[in-house]
N, C-alpha and C positions, 0 to 999 in steps of 0.2 A: 520251483523255478520254471518260468515260461520257456517253451522250446525255441521261440523265435527271437529271444533276447540273448545277446552274447555276454560273456563274462565281463568284457571291458565296458559295456554299457551299464551293467549293474554296478561295477566299481565306480564308474563316473557319476552315477546318480548318488551313490553312497557318499562320495567325496563332496559333491555339491551340497548335499544335505548337511554334512558335517561342517563345511565352511559356513553355511547359512546360520547354523546354530551358534557357532563360535562368534560370528559377526554380530548376531543379535545380543548375545551375552555381553560382548564388549561395548556395544552401543548403550545397553541398559546401565552398565557400570559407569560409563562415561557420563551419562545423564545424571545419575545419582551423585557422582562426585562433584559435578558442576553445581547441582542444587545445594549440596552440603557446603560448598565453598562460597555460595552466594553469588555465583556468576550469572545465574539466570535471573531475569527480572521478575519479581513477584507480581501477581495479578493486581491490576488497578494502580500500579506504580506509575508516576508521572515521569516522562522523559525530562531530564534536567537540561538537555541541550536545546529544547524547544522553548521559545519565549511564551509567556502567558498570553492567551488569546483574549481579545476584548469580548465582553458580553453583549455590547450594543454597537451599532454602526456609528459612523462619524456624525458630528453635529451638522444639521442641515443649514446651509447658508442661503440667504436671499438678498437681493438688491432691488431697491425701488427704482424704476426707470422714469425718466422725465418724459413728457409727451413727445418731444422731438426724438428721443431714443426709441420709443415705442413705434413711432412712424417709420423710422429708419429700419427697425427690425422687421416690421410688416412689409416694407418694400423689399428687403432681402428675401423674405419667405416667398413673396409673390414672384420674385425674379427666379428663384430656384425652382419653384413649382411650375413656372412657365417653360423652363428649359427641359423639363422631363418629357419624354415622348408619350 
């Protein structure tokens, strides 16, 4: 026994080590019990609360503009680009 360590410090270390071992054993038993009861989700299992995700994006939509609409759109673009500093 080291000379500079009191008996209360040695008892404290022993108690902490014992509590740590008991806690680890309890945690292991709890995990085993949960796995046996099927409470833990198996690897690769799909969450049932989440909706199925789409594999592709939405359908692209396009509209043909008349020449008047194109001219109006070009005017708007020029107006916005002229107002920028």
